[in-house]
N, C-alpha and C positions, 0 to 999 in steps of 0.2 A: 581491366590489367591485361593489355594488349599481351597478346600471342602469352594466354596463361591457360592453364584450365583451373576451374575450381574446385571444387568438392564442401561437402556442407557431413559433417560430425558433432553428433551431440551438437547438434544447435551451433555451429559455427563453422564460418565460409573460411574455405584455407586455399590460397591459390599457390598454384605449382607454374612456374615460371615453364612452358615447351619446349625443350635440350634443339631444340632444331634453329629455334630463334634466339637461344641464349648463345647456340654456335656464331651460326651468324653476327649474333652481337660482336662476341671474341677476335672475328675477324673481321671489323670494322672497325674497330679498337685500334686491332696489329698490323692491318693497312695501313691507317690514318697515322700512328707513328712512324713504319719505314718510309712515308713520305715526308713527312717531319724530318729523318732525320737522314734521306736524299738531299732534302732541300737546307742542310745545313752537311753536306761535308762527312757525314758520320754514319752514314745507311752497312752496316756489318757486312750484307750478304748474306743470302742463301742459295743455299747446296739445290742445285736444279732440278739434280737426283729425287729431290725431296717433293719439291713445289708441284714437280710433274711427275710423281710416283701415281698417281691415278689415269693415269693417260698413259703410264709401259706398263704395254702388254705382254704376254706369254711370249719368253723369246726375246724381245726388244731392250733394249738397253735405250738410258737418257740421250740418245746424238738420234733417236732416231724420233722420237718426243719431240724436242726440237726442228727437226727437222719440217714435221705433219703440221707443227705452227707458221715454218717461216712459210710454205707453203701456201698457209690460208689466210696470210698477212695476220696470225692472229698474235700481238703479243701480248696480251693482257696478263698480267701477274705477272709479268718479267719484268726485272730492276736493272739499271745499272751497275754491278756492282756485285747482281749475282754470278755464282761463279760454279765451272764443271773439271772434276778431277778426273782425267785421263792418266794413267797408265802408259806407260811406253814397250815398244815391245824393240826390242834386241838394243837400248841405247846403248854398251858398256864401250863405244868407240864411237861412241857421238856428244853424252855429258853422264854427270856423276852423278844424274839422276836419275830415277829408274818412274817416276811419276812428278808430273808438272799441272798446276792450277790453275788457267783460266775465266778470268773473269771477264763476265759482258758487260764491256765499253762503250755499245753504240749501239744502234736498230736503224736499218736501214742509213747510213752514211752517203750508200752512190747508190740508192733506188735511181735506177731509168739512166744514171750518168756513164759517161764514155763514150769512145765512138761505138760500141756494141754497146747496147743498153741493157743495165745487168739487173736482173731479178732481184726481189725482196729477200733479205740478208742478216744474221744478228755479224757483230763484228767481236773477236774476243782478244785480249793480251793476257802473256804470259804475265804474272801477276808478281813475279820479280825477275831478275836477271838471271841466267843458266847458266848453272857453271861446265866448261865445254872436258871432254875427255882429252886427256895426252896427243891420242894418235892423231887428232882433228889436224890440215895444213893449219898455219899462224896459231899455233897451240898457243900459247903464255904461261908459264908457270903458276898456280894459285887457280887452274879453270877459267884462266881470261883468255882475248883472241884478238891479233893483230887482224884491223882490218884489211889491212896489204901489206905479206910481209917484204917488201919493195917500198919506201914512203912517196906512193903517188896517191891521190885521188884523180887520175885520169880514166877512159874509158882506152878500148886499143878501137883497132883498123877494122876487125870485123864486127867488134860491137859498142860503140860509139857512149852504152850507160856505165859507169862509171863502177855504179853496185852491182851489176848483173856482172860484175869480171870479177869480184870483191874473193877474199875469203870468206865475211857475213854471208853471204848470199849461199857460197858454196856447202857452210855451213847448215846453211837453214834449208839445205836438199837435203843432206843428210836426215837431217832432224824428222826431216817431213816425211822419209820411210820407217820413221821409228814410231809415226801414230800409230793406233792400230784401227782399223780397216774400217770398221764400224764408222767411226769419225768421219775420217777422208776422202768418204765417198762421199760425202756432203759438203766436203771444201769448195768452193769456188775458184778456181785461179785466177787473182786479182791482177786486173789489165789497167797503167796507170801513166797518166802523161806523164814521161821523164825526163828528166833533163839529159844533156847529152854532155859531151865532155870531153875533147880528141879535139887532136890537130894532127896531119904529118909534118907537120913543119916543127916538132915540139912541145913540151910540158906548157899549159896553160893555165893560168891562175880565177878563170870565170867558166861556170857554164856559157857555151855558143847556143843552146836551142836543145828543142825538147820531143820528143814523137810516142807514139801511143807502147808502148812494152807489156807484157806478161810478165808479170816479177813471182811468179808460182801461187803453190796452195799457201802457203807457208813463209813470212814476209818481215821484214823486219819495219817499222813507222816512219814517216817523213819530221820535221821539225815544225810544221803546219799539222797533221795529226794529231800531234804534242799539246804544241805551242799555240798554235790557233793563226800562225804567220811564219814570215821566212824573221829568222835572226840574224845567224850567218852565215844562210847560203845564199845561192845568185837569188836576186832581186828576181822577180815574178818567174825564171826560168825554174828557181827551186820550188814551186808552188804547186806549178800546173792543177790537175782538178780538184789538188787536196782539203780535207776540212781537217775541224782539230774533234775528234773525238772524245765525245760526252763526257765520259770519267776521269780523260785530262782537264776538265773545265780549274781544279785545286789544284796546284805548288804538293800536296803533300802525297800524290796519285804519282804524282811520276817519276817519286824515288822509288815506289816499288815496295810489295809490302815485307818489309823486312823488319830482322827484332830489334830491340833498343840500342846495338851495335852496330850490326852491321847491316853498311849502304855501299852500295854499287852502282860505280857508272857502266851505261848505256849506251849502245850505240845506234845512230837513227842508219839511215840509208841515203839524205841528205848530205853531198859536197861543199864540204865549205869555199866562199866565195873569197876572191884576192887568195889566193892560195895554190898552191899545187902539190898538197902533201893533204894540208889540213881535213876530218871527218869530224861534221857534227855530230855531240851524244847530248844527252843526260847524267848532266854531272851530279855527283854522289847527297850535292845540296838539293837536287831536285832544276838548278838556275839550266838555262842552255849552256853550251857550248861549246868545244871544238879541240879537236888533241890532233897530233900527227896520226897517220894511219897505221905505223908502225907500233901507236900504245900499246902494250901488252899488261893495262889496268884498267881495260876495257870489258867487258862480256855482249851477248848478245841477251835480247828481250822480243822474244817474235810475237806475230798475233798473226793471224787467220781468217778468213769470215764464214759460215755455215749460211747457208743458204737450203 
């Protein structure tokens, strides 16, 4: 018998399977099952603090281990759907939550891309839309957030990118400050080919250009990053260099991590085409749709890149 020890007792040979071989076989079977579940969209995810426990040194945390893995471009054992639970710092003025689960949503989606090449990274997305606190600009009853408090999806003369002047972006900037320093020091500033929409002559109904913009360490996704295509945005200009994140290949994950009764619509950073006020979002049904910028029944679902 392979990987076994054989002893003879009273003339009878008894084989005992080597424990190391047994553990290897068990791990292989577990990995195969996780791979099967991933293929059918049913992978439950693993806590990365547990997955990387042996790599977390004294005084370190899971963020340090992930950073080391990214720097070595070693993504072995990491799967889309795994997660980290992030405790927030002084979050009471930003969100009603004190901890947020972030899901590993894609590995290296923008490696070597952009006007300035991006290094290796892992993309994470909040497991569900986040309820905002009442003191936030644009707050609506129930922890929702108006994308803009004026019903417009335009940029400004100073900043032509509508998303960067929105309440959504302002909230994300506040939320970024709630992340623990041990995590935030490893986050990359996302730089995208952002759609521009502004005219000194008045409101316009489609984006008219694009340019490279830093959109922060914490950001909302575009239509393309969720759906893999432009749906309600301006054809071409709202896509930029974006790609669909692996986690969103099925509609179920677009809904977020809900209980059986609660589903919440969440904002995207893309603005609607053919309108001077529509904003693209992910409907609670999982479908791509849009609403007025002042809609008070939508929440943010931020993501980040760990590098």
